[in-house]
C-alpha positions in Angstrom: 0.0 0.0 0.0 1.3 3.4 -0.9 1.3 6.6 1.1 -1.1 9.6 0.8 0.6 11.0 -2.4 0.3 7.6 -4.1 -3.3 7.3 -3.1 -4.1 10.7 -4.5 -2.4 9.9 -7.8 -4.6 6.8 -8.2 -7.8 8.9 -8.0 -9.0 10.4 -11.3 -11.7 12.9 -11.9 -14.9 11.3 -13.2 -18.3 12.7 -14.2 -20.0 12.2 -10.9 -17.2 14.0 -9.0 -17.2 16.9 -11.5 -21.0 17.2 -11.2 -20.6 17.4 -7.4 -18.0 20.2 -7.8 -20.4 22.1 -10.1 -23.3 21.6 -7.6 -21.0 23.1 -4.9 -20.4 26.1 -7.1 -24.0 26.9 -7.8 -27.5 25.4 -8.1 -28.0 26.7 -11.7 -25.8 24.8 -14.2 -24.9 27.9 -16.2 -24.0 29.9 -13.1 -22.0 26.9 -11.7 -20.1 26.7 -15.0 -19.2 30.4 -14.9 -18.2 30.1 -11.2 -16.0 27.1 -12.2 -14.3 29.2 -14.9 -13.7 32.1 -12.5 -12.3 29.8 -9.8 -10.0 28.1 -12.4 -8.7 31.5 -13.6 -8.1 32.6 -10.0 -6.2 29.5 -9.3 -4.2 29.9 -12.5 -3.3 33.4 -11.5 -2.3 32.3 -8.0 0.1 29.6 -9.4 1.5 32.0 -12.0 2.1 34.8 -9.4 3.8 32.3 -7.2 6.1 31.4 -10.1 5.0 27.8 -10.2 6.7 26.1 -13.1 3.5 24.3 -14.2 0.5 26.6 -13.3 -2.0 24.7 -15.5 -1.1 21.3 -14.1 -1.2 22.7 -10.5 -4.6 24.3 -11.2 -6.0 21.0 -12.5 -4.6 19.1 -9.5 -6.2 21.6 -7.1 -9.6 21.3 -8.8 -9.3 17.5 -8.8 -8.5 17.5 -5.1 -11.5 19.7 -4.3 -13.8 17.4 -6.4 -12.3 14.3 -4.6 -12.9 15.8 -1.2 -16.5 16.7 -2.1 -17.1 13.2 -3.3 -15.8 11.9 0.0 -18.4 14.0 1.8 -16.5 17.1 2.8 -18.8 20.1 3.4 -17.2 23.1 1.9 -18.8 26.4 3.0 -16.5 29.0 1.4 -15.2 27.6 -1.8 -12.8 30.5 -2.6 -11.1 30.2 0.8 -11.0 26.4 0.6 -9.6 26.4 -2.9 -6.9 28.8 -1.8 -5.9 26.5 1.1 -5.7 23.5 -1.3 -3.7 25.6 -3.8 -1.2 26.5 -1.1 -0.6 22.8 -0.4 -0.3 22.0 -4.1 2.2 24.8 -4.5 4.3 23.6 -1.6 4.4 20.1 -3.0 5.3 21.5 -6.5 8.1 23.6 -5.1 9.4 20.7 -3.1 9.5 18.6 -6.2 11.3 21.3 -8.1 13.9 21.7 -5.4 14.5 18.0 -5.3 14.9 17.8 -9.1 17.1 20.8 -9.4 19.5 19.7 -6.6 19.9 16.2 -7.9 23.3 15.9 -9.6 23.3 14.2 -13.0 25.9 11.7 -11.9 23.7 10.4 -9.0 21.5 8.7 -11.6 24.3 6.9 -13.3 25.7 5.1 -10.1 28.4 3.0 -11.8 29.5 0.0 -9.9 33.0 -0.4 -11.3 35.8 1.8 -12.9 35.0 0.3 -16.3 31.4 1.0 -16.0 32.2 4.6 -14.8 34.4 5.1 -17.8 31.6 3.8 -20.1 29.1 6.1 -18.4 31.4 9.1 -18.9 31.8 8.2 -22.6 28.1 7.9 -23.0 27.6 11.3 -21.2 30.1 13.0 -23.5 28.3 11.6 -26.6 24.9 12.6 -25.3 26.2 16.1 -24.5 27.6 16.3 -28.1 24.1 15.5 -29.4 22.8 18.8 -28.0 23.2 22.0 -29.9 26.0 24.3 -28.7 23.6 26.7 -26.9 21.9 23.9 -25.0 25.2 22.2 -24.1 26.6 25.6 -22.8 23.4 26.2 -20.8 23.5 22.8 -19.2 27.2 22.9 -18.3 27.1 26.5 -17.1 24.0 25.8 -15.0 25.8 23.1 -13.0 29.1 24.9 -12.7 30.4 25.9 -9.3 29.4 25.1 -5.7 27.3 26.9 -3.1 27.2 30.7 -3.4 29.3 30.6 -6.6 26.7 28.3 -8.3 23.9 30.6 -7.2 25.6 33.7 -8.6 26.5 31.8 -11.7 22.9 30.9 -12.3 21.7 34.5 -11.8 24.3 35.7 -14.3 23.3 33.0 -16.8 19.6 33.9 -16.4 20.3 37.6 -16.9 22.5 36.8 -19.9 19.7 34.8 -21.5 17.1 37.5 -20.5 14.9 35.0 -18.6 13.8 34.5 -15.0 15.6 32.0 -12.7 12.5 29.7 -12.8 12.6 29.6 -16.6 16.3 28.8 -16.5 15.7 26.0 -13.9 13.0 24.6 -16.2 15.2 24.6 -19.2 18.1 23.1 -17.4 15.8 20.4 -15.9 14.4 19.4 -19.3 17.9 19.3 -20.8 19.2 17.3 -17.9 16.3 14.8 -18.2 17.0 14.5 -22.0 20.7 13.8 -21.4 20.0 11.3 -18.6 17.6 9.4 -20.8 20.2 9.4 -23.6 22.9 8.1 -21.2 20.6 5.4 -19.9 19.7 4.3 -23.5 23.3 4.3 -24.6 24.4 2.3 -21.5 21.7 -0.3 -22.2 22.6 -0.6 -25.9 26.3 -0.9 -25.2 25.9 -3.8 -22.8 
């Protein structure tokens, strides 16, 4: 049996739960639909203002959790306040995931068990980095350069140089790192 997060992930929004959400938003179906859209836009703005990397996904997750809680019999008196409370929890979870992903070094995923395997992993990593275009390779290498305060300042400088926010830089680096990690895994499997 999984924990609370795993239990949540197994639940999917279905018609009955969505109807209950609409009923909680208003007795008249048209008015409930409009209230749903207003609530959705408010949540989307909240996640955008809080610099959430995936505001749409977090908004959907928030609405799904509200629908799930209604289905389980929770009595929600003030929907806007309740939705904001759920949104804060979803935001905290999203930020924690982002921190965990951006602080995980690339090498931790490779975990070679011998010198020969480590050498093979490095060769695969070099080939995968070569498959990126020059700008992507530079971004990824520069993003991970340095330690501690030096790394933080380096990332600020890189974001300013690219004319983007730090969150956008993190997102780009995360996507590139995932791409390289997948490439390394595939090359390691194919060279066995």
